C-alpha angles and dihedrals in degrees: 000000000000092000092051093050097058099064091063096052098067098050093049091055090049090050090054091049092049092049092049092049091048091052093051091048092052091050090051093050092049091051092050092052098069110181094226095052097242100105122107135151091289094053091049088056090048093050092049088055094045132259111295102157126252091310088075115118120218104205094173094068115072099158109079089199088076093056119075136181130190123262131165084269091058127250111356125185119243088234089061093047093046092055099037102037119005100048091045090057096045101267136110132194111260099175129007094235117162143267086357116036118221112242140194126206114241092213112009114203119236117249089251089059093044094055097038092051091049090051093048092052093045090056095053114116111269130209119247091251130033108266113261094210133046108251107260093230091056098044096101091053093047094047095039090241093310097310088109120073119225140199133158127266108154120195126174106206092156100069104016119108086207093062119120116277131192114275144165094034087123093055100061095120089058096041094054088063095050119113123246099269096045097046098038093042096048095105109011109020115224090355090060091051087063093074090050090053092045092054091046090052093045099041118213099204110168092350128134122218150169131237117208112211119355131174092169124030096232092116092048092048091048088055092050092047089055096051108277112153099199135015127189118196119209104203137155091223123070109250128212105208119201107261099239091058098049091099089062104027133049137158139215137187115252093241091053091047092051093044090056099034095134088067089061101036111131089350109117129078091204144005131200134196127169124181094349117088094054088069096051113122097007095102096230093126096038093271122141118276106255123159092206097038091122092049089052090055091053090051091048091052090048089056095053098042121091115240104280092021119147129241119200103200127184115184132144110279125203136088113336110278145139123219095195124249098354101068150307125261114215123223137158095302105048095034089060090061093041092055096051108133094016137095118222113235106171149320124238121201102185091239092092133018091233125085123245137202115263097227125180089255091056095042095050098032093121135058124263110302090016114121150171125211106217127162115253118198116213131180122212112243 
């Protein structure tokens, strides 16, 4: 009986192994066939590790050809983007994170260079009216060598009397009492609420910060409501701050801020900018034409934040595009350069007080030139 039992043991074990292998193979195939068309080998690795947002590193993938992100051209490999875009602009892929790759700068400029170059460009002679066309010799830089879509949406906020002007700076004592929806939604509806929620989630108790670009003080008041002790606003327009708030709030013109940048280097615990940086360098407000004006702003902010300082950033999110000269829309390609030197912590939509992961599906949820304007929270490395 013993000799007859042994021949059946070995085949049954093989059957179990075959079944287990088949099950794993089926799971792998299902993961690769993502219904939205974004999944590749890198995303399978990410899903097996658990969803951790686009700050997730995929150490198992060393060939960037196997990792793709969406552009207006369709899915493009990181290897192609690295050669055709990032390296040409002084970056290189450090980690194939998705949907936004993590980059390094091959020769990062000093803060002295960042601010002096910004000042030099800002002092160049400007035409009477914002240019209606991107200069032909700068087209590749503006369009990231054709990985950014473009259409026209011309706005003249330099000469128009109908342009937006500062307001509500004399109503701070009222605004600080407003509820979440009213304060956060003052300028941008639900999108604006997202920065209120982000500051509530990442409390600012006793911290000092800077706001870049501000027609209405809803961002500043949101910071004060959530514990900030001092807020400096950098704005092209002269601001008249309500007297009782002048011990906590102040303002400065950009040229004065840049001219005295050493005073502010590594000083601030946090920075915030909502619907401002995406306009930098497009000329809409009479500023100098600069294809990397927004990237310069991110480097400037990096210089003035303390290590570990937070940046609350609200820019249009979607598939990489420019609607010239209205604004840029940020997708996988340009966000990668924007986020150099920062760690992504979370994204706030304004629909819920909790953060969410900015997945490829969320980032590219709309058609070309469609966008959302959430608040992304970054931490300086």
